[in-house]
N, C-alpha and C positions, 0 to 999 in steps of 0.2 A: 508463671507464664513468661516473664521477661528473660529468664535464664534458660528456657528451653531451646533445644536446637532448631525447632521449627521457627520460633520467633526470631532468632538470630539470622536465619536464612532469608526470611522474608524481609527483615530489616535491611539486609545487605542488597537485596535485589530489588528494593523499591526504586531507586533511581534509574537503573537500566530498563525496568519495566515501563516507567513513566516516559522514557525517551523512545522506546519502541511504539508505544501508544501514540505519542505525538507525531513521529515520522509517518506512521501508517495514516494517521488523520489527515496530515497535510497532503500526502499522496492521493488519498481518496477525494478529498475536497477539489484538488487539481483536476482529476478525472471527471468530477461532477460539473465542474465550471466550463471546461473546454468542449466546444461543440464538435460533435462527429458527423458522420454522413452514413445513411443506410445504403442498401445496395443500389437503390435508384437515385441517389445523390441528394435526397431530402435530408434536412438537418435532423440530427438525433443526438440526445443527451443520454449518457448511461444512467441507469438507476442506481441508488445507493447500494443495493445488492450486487449488481454487476461490477461496480467500481471496487467494492470490498473483495469480491471474489477474485477479481483479476489481480489486485494488489497482493492478496494473501498468497495466491499460488505462484506469482512472479517472484515475490520476496523470499519464498521458501524453496523454490525449485528453478530450473530454467524457464518454465512457463510452457502452457499447452497451446497457446495461440490467442489471437484477439477475439474478444467475445463482445457483443453478439454480431458486430459488423467489424470489417477491416478498419483500423484506426486511421485518422487523418494524420498529416505531418505534425501539426502541433500536439496532438495526443501522443505520437510516437516520441517526440522530444521530451515531453513531460514524463512518460513512462521510463525513458532512458535515464533522466535526472533522478527519478524516484528509485530506480534500481540501484544506482550507486549511493544514493543517500540512505536508503534503507539497508543496503548491504554493508556499508561502512559501519554503522551503528551496531549492527548485529555482530560484526567481528570484534569491535571493541569491547 
């Protein structure tokens, strides 16, 4: 097993995979912590699914838009930081 090509590939990909998981986790936690606002201005927090979905498609594409409500400025700043943070690790 230790000399198989699959084992060697998985062994080499361990560190990059853990870095990607860590950066996604930090980005998602940031979106969960920062308060947003719904269409009527009431405080709103993203669910873990909304945060995961948004970070996933933003990190892999240009993005589809802000879900489920328009982001506040603190959320937009966090997303901007997350895009550069996640994007730089993916390139490395």
